[in-house]
SEKE-656416 format. One record per residue (C-alpha): x, y, z. Coordinates in Angstrom, 2 decimals. Example, Ala and Ser with C-alpha at 12.3 -4.5 7.8 and 13.67 -1.06 7.14 Angstrom:
BEGIN
[pt [12.30; -4.50; 7.80]]
[pt [13.67; -1.06; 7.14]]
***
This chain:
BEGIN
[pt [-10.08; 101.68; 21.16]]
[pt [-8.63; 98.17; 21.05]]
[pt [-6.40; 97.01; 23.88]]
[pt [-3.12; 95.62; 22.56]]
[pt [-0.78; 93.19; 24.31]]
[pt [2.67; 93.77; 22.87]]
[pt [6.10; 93.34; 24.46]]
[pt [9.22; 95.15; 23.34]]
[pt [12.91; 95.57; 24.10]]
[pt [14.14; 98.75; 25.74]]
[pt [16.06; 101.02; 23.35]]
[pt [17.46; 104.50; 23.84]]
[pt [15.61; 107.23; 21.97]]
[pt [15.07; 110.96; 22.07]]
[pt [11.97; 112.12; 23.94]]
[pt [9.12; 113.68; 21.98]]
[pt [8.80; 117.40; 22.73]]
[pt [6.31; 118.16; 25.48]]
[pt [5.66; 114.51; 26.41]]
[pt [6.45; 113.02; 29.82]]
[pt [8.30; 109.72; 29.59]]
[pt [6.23; 108.24; 32.44]]
[pt [3.18; 109.39; 34.39]]
[pt [3.32; 109.62; 38.20]]
[pt [3.95; 106.33; 39.96]]
[pt [0.69; 105.26; 41.61]]
[pt [1.92; 103.62; 44.81]]
[pt [4.73; 105.98; 45.73]]
[pt [6.78; 103.00; 46.94]]
[pt [10.41; 102.74; 45.91]]
[pt [12.96; 99.98; 46.38]]
[pt [16.74; 99.77; 45.92]]
[pt [17.25; 98.46; 42.41]]
[pt [19.93; 97.07; 40.13]]
[pt [19.75; 96.98; 36.37]]
[pt [21.20; 94.32; 34.09]]
[pt [23.62; 95.84; 31.61]]
[pt [24.89; 92.89; 29.61]]
[pt [25.09; 89.10; 29.56]]
[pt [28.42; 87.64; 28.42]]
[pt [28.48; 83.98; 27.28]]
[pt [31.85; 83.49; 28.91]]
[pt [32.39; 79.74; 29.30]]
[pt [31.16; 76.40; 28.01]]
[pt [30.39; 75.24; 31.57]]
[pt [29.89; 76.78; 35.01]]
[pt [31.54; 80.11; 35.82]]
[pt [33.33; 79.70; 39.16]]
[pt [34.64; 83.22; 39.62]]
[pt [34.69; 86.75; 38.24]]
[pt [36.73; 89.84; 39.12]]
[pt [37.10; 93.37; 37.80]]
[pt [40.41; 95.15; 37.49]]
[pt [40.50; 98.11; 39.90]]
[pt [39.77; 100.63; 37.15]]
[pt [36.73; 98.63; 36.01]]
[pt [38.07; 98.51; 32.44]]
[pt [38.48; 94.72; 32.34]]
[pt [36.50; 91.74; 33.63]]
[pt [38.18; 88.39; 34.31]]
[pt [36.19; 85.15; 34.50]]
[pt [37.19; 81.63; 35.56]]
[pt [35.29; 78.54; 34.45]]
[pt [34.92; 74.84; 35.02]]
[pt [36.01; 74.43; 31.39]]
[pt [39.65; 75.01; 32.57]]
[pt [39.84; 78.50; 31.07]]
[pt [40.37; 82.02; 32.38]]
[pt [39.37; 84.89; 30.11]]
[pt [39.43; 88.66; 30.09]]
[pt [36.62; 90.80; 28.66]]
[pt [35.68; 94.36; 27.91]]
[pt [32.70; 94.71; 30.29]]
[pt [31.15; 97.57; 28.32]]
[pt [31.03; 95.78; 24.97]]
[pt [31.23; 92.13; 26.08]]
[pt [34.10; 91.58; 23.64]]
[pt [36.84; 89.07; 24.57]]
[pt [40.30; 90.54; 25.03]]
[pt [42.52; 87.56; 25.78]]
[pt [42.67; 84.14; 27.47]]
[pt [45.03; 82.94; 30.18]]
[pt [46.57; 79.65; 29.02]]
[pt [47.93; 76.81; 31.11]]
[pt [45.17; 75.36; 33.31]]
[pt [44.08; 71.78; 32.61]]
[pt [41.26; 71.33; 35.18]]
[pt [38.38; 73.28; 36.68]]
[pt [39.48; 76.76; 37.74]]
[pt [38.54; 77.45; 41.36]]
[pt [38.42; 81.22; 41.01]]
[pt [40.20; 84.41; 40.03]]
[pt [41.22; 87.53; 41.95]]
[pt [43.06; 90.72; 41.00]]
[pt [45.57; 92.71; 43.05]]
[pt [44.49; 96.21; 44.18]]
[pt [46.99; 97.83; 41.81]]
[pt [45.71; 95.77; 38.88]]
[pt [49.19; 94.53; 37.99]]
[pt [48.52; 90.85; 38.70]]
[pt [45.72; 88.27; 38.71]]
[pt [45.81; 84.95; 40.56]]
[pt [44.03; 81.74; 39.52]]
[pt [44.05; 78.17; 40.81]]
[pt [43.13; 74.84; 39.25]]
[pt [43.59; 71.54; 41.08]]
[pt [46.96; 72.17; 42.81]]
[pt [48.31; 74.60; 40.21]]
[pt [48.36; 78.26; 41.26]]
[pt [49.24; 80.80; 38.58]]
[pt [49.96; 84.52; 38.66]]
[pt [49.29; 86.55; 35.52]]
[pt [49.74; 90.06; 34.22]]
[pt [46.23; 91.07; 33.05]]
[pt [47.57; 93.27; 30.20]]
[pt [48.11; 90.66; 27.49]]
[pt [47.27; 87.72; 29.80]]
[pt [50.95; 86.95; 30.29]]
[pt [52.18; 84.41; 32.87]]
[pt [54.28; 85.93; 35.67]]
[pt [54.86; 83.00; 38.05]]
[pt [53.36; 79.75; 39.33]]
[pt [53.59; 77.37; 42.27]]
[pt [51.99; 74.17; 43.50]]
[pt [49.62; 73.93; 46.46]]
[pt [49.84; 70.86; 48.72]]
[pt [46.20; 69.88; 47.99]]
[pt [43.53; 70.71; 45.40]]
[pt [42.34; 74.31; 45.67]]
[pt [38.61; 75.13; 45.87]]
[pt [38.75; 78.83; 46.80]]
[pt [41.21; 81.70; 46.87]]
[pt [41.40; 85.31; 48.04]]
[pt [43.98; 88.10; 47.94]]
[pt [44.83; 90.20; 50.97]]
[pt [43.93; 93.91; 50.72]]
[pt [47.62; 94.68; 50.22]]
[pt [47.73; 92.32; 47.23]]
[pt [50.88; 90.68; 48.55]]
[pt [49.40; 87.47; 49.97]]
[pt [47.01; 84.91; 48.49]]
[pt [45.16; 82.40; 50.68]]
[pt [43.94; 79.09; 49.31]]
[pt [41.00; 77.02; 50.56]]
[pt [42.01; 73.42; 50.02]]
[pt [40.29; 70.07; 49.70]]
[pt [42.08; 68.70; 52.77]]
[pt [40.32; 71.16; 55.11]]
[pt [43.32; 73.47; 55.39]]
[pt [43.84; 77.11; 54.41]]
[pt [47.34; 77.99; 53.22]]
[pt [48.83; 81.45; 52.69]]
[pt [51.47; 82.35; 50.11]]
[pt [53.37; 85.29; 48.70]]
[pt [52.79; 85.71; 44.98]]
[pt [56.25; 84.34; 44.19]]
[pt [55.26; 81.01; 45.77]]
[pt [56.85; 81.53; 49.19]]
[pt [54.68; 79.81; 51.85]]
[pt [53.54; 82.07; 54.70]]
[pt [51.44; 79.83; 56.93]]
[pt [48.74; 77.18; 57.30]]
[pt [45.43; 77.12; 59.17]]
[pt [43.28; 74.05; 59.73]]
[pt [39.60; 74.76; 59.17]]
[pt [38.50; 71.17; 59.86]]
[pt [37.48; 68.11; 57.88]]
[pt [35.90; 68.68; 54.49]]
[pt [37.06; 70.92; 51.68]]
[pt [37.22; 74.66; 52.22]]
[pt [34.95; 76.26; 49.63]]
[pt [35.15; 79.96; 50.44]]
[pt [37.74; 82.34; 51.91]]
[pt [37.54; 86.10; 52.41]]
[pt [39.70; 88.81; 53.99]]
[pt [38.34; 91.58; 56.17]]
[pt [38.86; 95.03; 54.58]]
[pt [41.75; 95.77; 56.95]]
[pt [43.40; 92.41; 56.21]]
[pt [43.59; 91.56; 59.91]]
[pt [41.00; 88.74; 59.80]]
[pt [40.13; 85.91; 57.47]]
[pt [36.80; 84.11; 57.15]]
[pt [36.52; 80.57; 55.79]]
[pt [33.62; 78.26; 54.94]]
[pt [33.85; 74.55; 54.31]]
[pt [31.72; 71.77; 52.83]]
[pt [29.23; 72.00; 55.70]]
[pt [27.84; 75.22; 54.22]]
[pt [27.41; 73.53; 50.84]]
[pt [25.58; 70.57; 52.37]]
[pt [23.26; 72.87; 54.31]]
[pt [22.62; 74.84; 51.13]]
[pt [21.45; 71.69; 49.35]]
[pt [19.18; 70.83; 52.29]]
[pt [17.68; 74.34; 52.35]]
[pt [17.05; 74.09; 48.59]]
[pt [14.92; 70.94; 49.01]]
[pt [11.35; 71.44; 47.78]]
[pt [10.22; 67.85; 47.19]]
[pt [12.64; 66.63; 44.55]]
[pt [15.19; 64.11; 45.88]]
[pt [18.34; 65.47; 44.19]]
[pt [19.31; 68.19; 46.73]]
[pt [19.07; 65.78; 49.67]]
[pt [21.05; 63.15; 47.78]]
[pt [23.78; 65.70; 47.07]]
[pt [23.85; 66.78; 50.71]]
[pt [24.02; 63.18; 51.88]]
[pt [26.95; 62.45; 49.54]]
[pt [28.84; 65.42; 51.01]]
[pt [28.11; 64.33; 54.59]]
[pt [29.13; 60.73; 53.85]]
[pt [32.39; 61.88; 52.31]]
[pt [33.02; 64.06; 55.32]]
[pt [32.51; 61.15; 57.71]]
[pt [35.11; 59.14; 55.80]]
[pt [37.62; 61.84; 56.72]]
[pt [36.34; 62.29; 60.28]]
[pt [34.01; 59.63; 61.69]]
[pt [33.36; 61.84; 64.76]]
[pt [32.19; 64.96; 62.90]]
[pt [29.24; 66.60; 64.69]]
[pt [28.49; 68.72; 61.64]]
[pt [28.24; 65.68; 59.38]]
[pt [25.76; 64.06; 61.77]]
[pt [23.83; 67.33; 61.95]]
[pt [23.54; 67.26; 58.14]]
[pt [22.35; 63.65; 58.22]]
[pt [19.76; 64.53; 60.88]]
[pt [18.35; 67.37; 58.80]]
[pt [18.27; 65.17; 55.69]]
[pt [16.41; 62.42; 57.53]]
[pt [13.94; 64.92; 59.01]]
[pt [13.23; 66.39; 55.56]]
[pt [12.59; 62.89; 54.22]]
[pt [10.36; 62.07; 57.19]]
[pt [7.96; 64.95; 56.55]]
[pt [4.60; 64.11; 54.94]]
[pt [2.22; 67.00; 55.58]]
[pt [1.08; 69.20; 58.45]]
[pt [2.21; 67.45; 61.65]]
[pt [2.45; 64.04; 59.96]]
[pt [5.91; 62.44; 59.83]]
[pt [7.26; 59.01; 59.04]]
[pt [7.93; 57.68; 62.54]]
[pt [10.88; 55.46; 61.65]]
[pt [12.61; 58.24; 59.76]]
[pt [12.04; 60.66; 62.66]]
[pt [13.70; 58.15; 65.02]]
[pt [16.64; 57.96; 62.63]]
[pt [16.90; 61.75; 62.47]]
[pt [16.71; 61.99; 66.27]]
[pt [19.57; 59.49; 66.57]]
[pt [21.79; 61.54; 64.27]]
[pt [20.93; 64.76; 66.13]]
[pt [21.60; 63.27; 69.55]]
[pt [24.97; 62.02; 68.32]]
[pt [25.86; 65.45; 66.95]]
[pt [25.07; 67.10; 70.29]]
[pt [27.12; 64.50; 72.15]]
[pt [30.10; 65.05; 69.84]]
[pt [29.99; 68.86; 70.01]]
[pt [27.92; 70.41; 72.84]]
[pt [28.74; 73.89; 71.48]]
[pt [27.26; 73.34; 67.99]]
[pt [24.07; 75.38; 67.79]]
[pt [22.87; 73.66; 64.61]]
[pt [22.96; 70.32; 66.41]]
[pt [20.58; 71.57; 69.11]]
[pt [18.41; 73.22; 66.47]]
[pt [17.84; 69.99; 64.55]]
[pt [17.56; 68.02; 67.80]]
[pt [14.68; 70.28; 68.82]]
[pt [12.89; 69.87; 65.50]]
[pt [13.28; 66.08; 65.54]]
[pt [11.91; 66.00; 69.10]]
[pt [9.01; 68.22; 68.03]]
[pt [8.28; 65.94; 65.06]]
[pt [8.34; 62.99; 67.46]]
[pt [5.84; 64.72; 69.80]]
[pt [8.43; 64.98; 72.58]]
[pt [7.64; 68.53; 73.71]]
[pt [9.90; 68.61; 76.77]]
[pt [12.95; 67.46; 74.80]]
[pt [12.17; 69.98; 72.06]]
[pt [12.00; 72.83; 74.60]]
[pt [15.24; 71.75; 76.25]]
[pt [17.11; 71.61; 72.93]]
[pt [15.66; 74.97; 71.86]]
[pt [16.76; 76.54; 75.13]]
[pt [20.29; 75.27; 74.54]]
[pt [20.25; 76.72; 71.02]]
[pt [19.06; 80.10; 72.34]]
[pt [21.86; 80.21; 74.89]]
[pt [24.40; 79.71; 72.10]]
[pt [22.82; 81.96; 69.42]]
[pt [19.81; 83.93; 70.72]]
[pt [19.36; 86.10; 67.60]]
[pt [19.94; 83.45; 64.91]]
[pt [16.95; 83.44; 62.52]]
[pt [16.55; 79.66; 62.57]]
[pt [16.60; 79.60; 66.38]]
[pt [14.03; 82.40; 66.56]]
[pt [11.79; 80.52; 64.11]]
[pt [12.06; 77.40; 66.24]]
[pt [11.21; 79.36; 69.39]]
[pt [8.13; 80.82; 67.69]]
[pt [6.90; 77.37; 66.63]]
[pt [7.31; 76.00; 70.16]]
[pt [5.57; 79.04; 71.66]]
[pt [2.60; 78.38; 69.37]]
[pt [2.56; 74.73; 70.43]]
[pt [2.47; 75.87; 74.07]]
[pt [-0.42; 78.24; 73.37]]
[pt [1.70; 81.36; 74.01]]
[pt [0.45; 83.31; 70.99]]
[pt [1.52; 86.69; 72.40]]
[pt [5.03; 85.37; 72.91]]
[pt [5.08; 83.88; 69.43]]
[pt [3.97; 87.20; 67.93]]
[pt [6.72; 89.07; 69.80]]
[pt [9.32; 86.65; 68.45]]
[pt [8.17; 87.08; 64.85]]
[pt [7.97; 90.86; 65.24]]
[pt [11.59; 90.81; 66.41]]
[pt [12.58; 88.69; 63.42]]
[pt [10.91; 91.11; 60.99]]
[pt [12.58; 94.10; 62.66]]
[pt [15.91; 92.89; 61.26]]
[pt [16.93; 92.65; 57.58]]
[pt [15.65; 89.43; 55.96]]
[pt [15.74; 87.87; 52.52]]
[pt [12.52; 87.06; 50.63]]
[pt [12.37; 83.45; 51.79]]
[pt [12.75; 84.32; 55.47]]
[pt [10.36; 87.27; 55.26]]
[pt [7.70; 85.12; 53.61]]
[pt [8.14; 82.42; 56.25]]
[pt [7.80; 85.01; 59.01]]
[pt [4.57; 86.43; 57.59]]
[pt [3.22; 82.90; 57.17]]
[pt [3.95; 82.37; 60.86]]
[pt [2.10; 85.58; 61.74]]
[pt [-0.87; 84.42; 59.65]]
[pt [-1.02; 81.22; 61.67]]
[pt [-0.84; 83.11; 64.96]]
[pt [-3.62; 85.54; 63.99]]
[pt [-5.81; 82.74; 62.62]]
[pt [-5.52; 80.86; 65.93]]
[pt [-6.63; 84.01; 67.75]]
[pt [-9.56; 84.46; 65.39]]
[pt [-8.15; 87.80; 64.16]]
[pt [-8.88; 87.12; 60.51]]
[pt [-8.32; 90.71; 59.36]]
[pt [-4.75; 90.54; 60.62]]
[pt [-4.33; 87.09; 59.12]]
[pt [-5.52; 88.48; 55.80]]
[pt [-2.93; 91.27; 55.97]]
[pt [-0.22; 88.66; 56.57]]
[pt [-1.44; 86.74; 53.51]]
[pt [-1.17; 89.91; 51.47]]
[pt [2.39; 90.57; 52.58]]
[pt [3.43; 87.03; 51.60]]
[pt [1.94; 87.55; 48.13]]
[pt [3.50; 91.00; 47.84]]
[pt [6.99; 89.65; 48.52]]
[pt [6.92; 87.55; 45.35]]
[pt [3.53; 87.05; 43.66]]
[pt [4.56; 84.04; 41.57]]
[pt [6.15; 82.08; 44.42]]
[pt [5.03; 78.90; 46.14]]
[pt [4.53; 80.92; 49.36]]
[pt [2.14; 83.24; 47.53]]
[pt [0.15; 80.34; 46.11]]
[pt [-0.25; 78.86; 49.59]]
[pt [-1.41; 82.20; 50.97]]
[pt [-3.83; 82.82; 48.10]]
[pt [-5.36; 79.38; 48.46]]
[pt [-6.52; 80.33; 51.96]]
[pt [-8.25; 83.56; 50.90]]
[pt [-11.77; 84.07; 49.51]]
[pt [-11.61; 84.08; 45.72]]
[pt [-12.34; 87.78; 45.21]]
[pt [-9.88; 88.87; 47.88]]
[pt [-7.22; 86.53; 46.51]]
[pt [-7.51; 87.81; 42.94]]
[pt [-7.29; 91.46; 44.00]]
[pt [-4.38; 90.73; 46.33]]
[pt [-2.51; 88.92; 43.57]]
[pt [-3.29; 91.69; 41.09]]
[pt [-2.00; 94.36; 43.49]]
[pt [1.18; 92.36; 44.08]]
[pt [1.83; 92.18; 40.34]]
[pt [1.12; 95.92; 40.07]]
[pt [3.78; 96.60; 42.69]]
[pt [6.18; 94.38; 40.76]]
[pt [5.38; 96.17; 37.48]]
[pt [5.91; 99.57; 39.06]]
[pt [9.23; 98.51; 40.54]]
[pt [10.39; 97.33; 37.11]]
[pt [9.11; 100.35; 35.17]]
[pt [9.80; 103.27; 37.51]]
[pt [12.61; 101.73; 39.54]]
[pt [14.61; 99.64; 37.08]]
[pt [13.61; 101.05; 33.67]]
[pt [12.89; 97.48; 32.56]]
[pt [9.78; 97.74; 30.35]]
[pt [9.68; 94.09; 29.26]]
[pt [9.56; 92.86; 32.87]]
[pt [7.06; 95.60; 33.72]]
[pt [4.82; 94.56; 30.83]]
[pt [4.85; 90.92; 31.95]]
[pt [3.91; 91.88; 35.52]]
[pt [1.23; 94.38; 34.46]]
[pt [-0.33; 91.82; 32.15]]
[pt [-0.44; 89.34; 35.05]]
[pt [-2.10; 92.03; 37.18]]
[pt [-4.84; 92.62; 34.62]]
[pt [-5.32; 88.88; 34.08]]
[pt [-5.61; 88.24; 37.83]]
[pt [-8.25; 90.93; 38.33]]
[pt [-9.55; 92.80; 35.25]]
[pt [-11.51; 95.15; 37.52]]
[pt [-8.36; 96.51; 39.21]]
[pt [-7.73; 100.05; 37.92]]
[pt [-4.10; 99.87; 39.03]]
[pt [-3.29; 97.12; 36.53]]
[pt [-4.85; 99.08; 33.66]]
[pt [-2.94; 102.19; 34.75]]
[pt [0.36; 100.31; 34.75]]
[pt [-0.37; 99.04; 31.23]]
[pt [-0.96; 102.64; 30.17]]
[pt [2.34; 103.73; 31.66]]
[pt [4.08; 100.88; 29.85]]
[pt [2.75; 102.19; 26.51]]
[pt [3.42; 105.84; 27.35]]
[pt [7.15; 105.22; 27.79]]
[pt [7.91; 104.40; 24.12]]
[pt [5.17; 106.72; 22.96]]
[pt [6.95; 109.66; 24.58]]
[pt [10.56; 108.63; 23.96]]
[pt [10.03; 107.63; 20.32]]
[pt [7.21; 109.99; 19.44]]
[pt [5.05; 107.00; 18.50]]
[pt [1.37; 108.04; 18.24]]
[pt [0.16; 104.39; 18.26]]
[pt [1.77; 103.82; 21.63]]
[pt [0.33; 107.07; 23.00]]
[pt [-3.09; 106.01; 21.75]]
[pt [-2.78; 102.72; 23.59]]
[pt [-1.67; 104.57; 26.74]]
[pt [-4.78; 106.72; 26.53]]
[pt [-7.06; 103.68; 26.07]]
[pt [-5.61; 101.99; 29.17]]
[pt [-5.81; 105.20; 31.25]]
[pt [-9.45; 105.64; 30.22]]
[pt [-10.13; 102.07; 31.26]]
[pt [-8.44; 102.68; 34.63]]
[pt [-10.46; 105.84; 35.21]]
[pt [-13.69; 104.04; 34.31]]
[pt [-12.91; 101.17; 36.70]]
[pt [-12.50; 103.57; 39.62]]
[pt [-13.65; 107.17; 39.02]]
[pt [-12.29; 108.13; 42.46]]
[pt [-8.71; 107.16; 41.55]]
[pt [-6.90; 110.41; 40.82]]
[pt [-3.77; 109.20; 39.02]]
[pt [-5.49; 107.87; 35.84]]
[pt [-7.39; 111.15; 35.51]]
[pt [-4.16; 113.10; 35.98]]
[pt [-2.40; 110.96; 33.38]]
[pt [-5.19; 111.58; 30.88]]
[pt [-5.09; 115.31; 31.54]]
[pt [-1.34; 115.33; 30.94]]
[pt [-1.87; 113.66; 27.56]]
[pt [-4.27; 116.41; 26.48]]
[pt [-7.56; 116.06; 24.64]]
[pt [-8.27; 113.17; 22.29]]
[pt [-6.93; 113.72; 18.82]]
[pt [-3.93; 115.60; 20.14]]
[pt [-1.67; 112.64; 20.97]]
***
């Protein structure tokens, strides 16, 4: 039969009698999943905050368009709008009893009654507000301000206290569950976020530099600002491999040295000092700075990554492997995990253990097959190995979407990529069959069941030893019956 490529939206339907919605999952791997329920076009510009009422019956959103709105999260229908703000709203939070919501815009802080969006009280903060949080008791609101301070207030506007975070606006505040501790984050985190987001385009570094320059206007002796400038200069100095712009490296090293001198307890300053020394081929200075960073934060991912790179430079491949193994033994996001496996690939390649290097390549691709990391890994593999590795990675993605998230459209896109990457991979054909079986069984659609059969037959023909396509065909019954 003809193979059809057709996408569809997921819709609820009754299952056809006697038909399984999905065949067995081929890999047996499962992952924690979340499923999108609804997208609400809430604001004309960026959404700065969102909060549910404690019963989950209402969703409040705050936007840069100076509005705060309340929604029915099940239907996406608007319920009411909170009037009164005239500038970007920094955020919204709801008391544990659901009787009040707090918002802030510029220096205006407002307290509302969510039922009906009625104003209850308001007061004025001493500086523009960029973040807010309610205590677990719901009696106190803390404000992260543009002047580097955190102020605490009762909901009637009575001031409770003030903390000084440091120069630069405070962009995030959060209470511990017991209310006994408060965490704050200032502009430094935003600047570092821009730097980490740099992938060749100049905008993120320009944004980070603007933040650091503004910070230095408030505090000309800020070690964190100079650390930001050092990282920015080092990013701009990089060309390829071990090739750096010498003048820019010297500039970065100057910023890093100044940061260390201003704050000898700032681990990030030593971290960037080590990398600038490494880029400048000053191995002894790099090792000294890395040692200082390890003394301050021995388990920090960035410090571990630096230690691994220096161990490789020193020829200590066993030590480098131990460091990376330790990094991968702890929870890591996709970016960090991919970087760690890339490091392992380099270590194994230097040893001449190309089978292990190949396995590291495969893990990088598996993490996210369409990513830049995957493309780099695939480019270093033989063509046939690369295509099968990429196909298997897309199969895993398709299976996660179909069996784990019940997201057939995303599963179809991944399965199609799997077949395109390697048409001889039975797993991709099997996943396409499963994609068609789902609506065939739930809607009683014989055309979809026919397509499922065609794909299963193709999978079985590609690898007669693979048991799952044969089992799926047997479950469908003989031709002409479904």
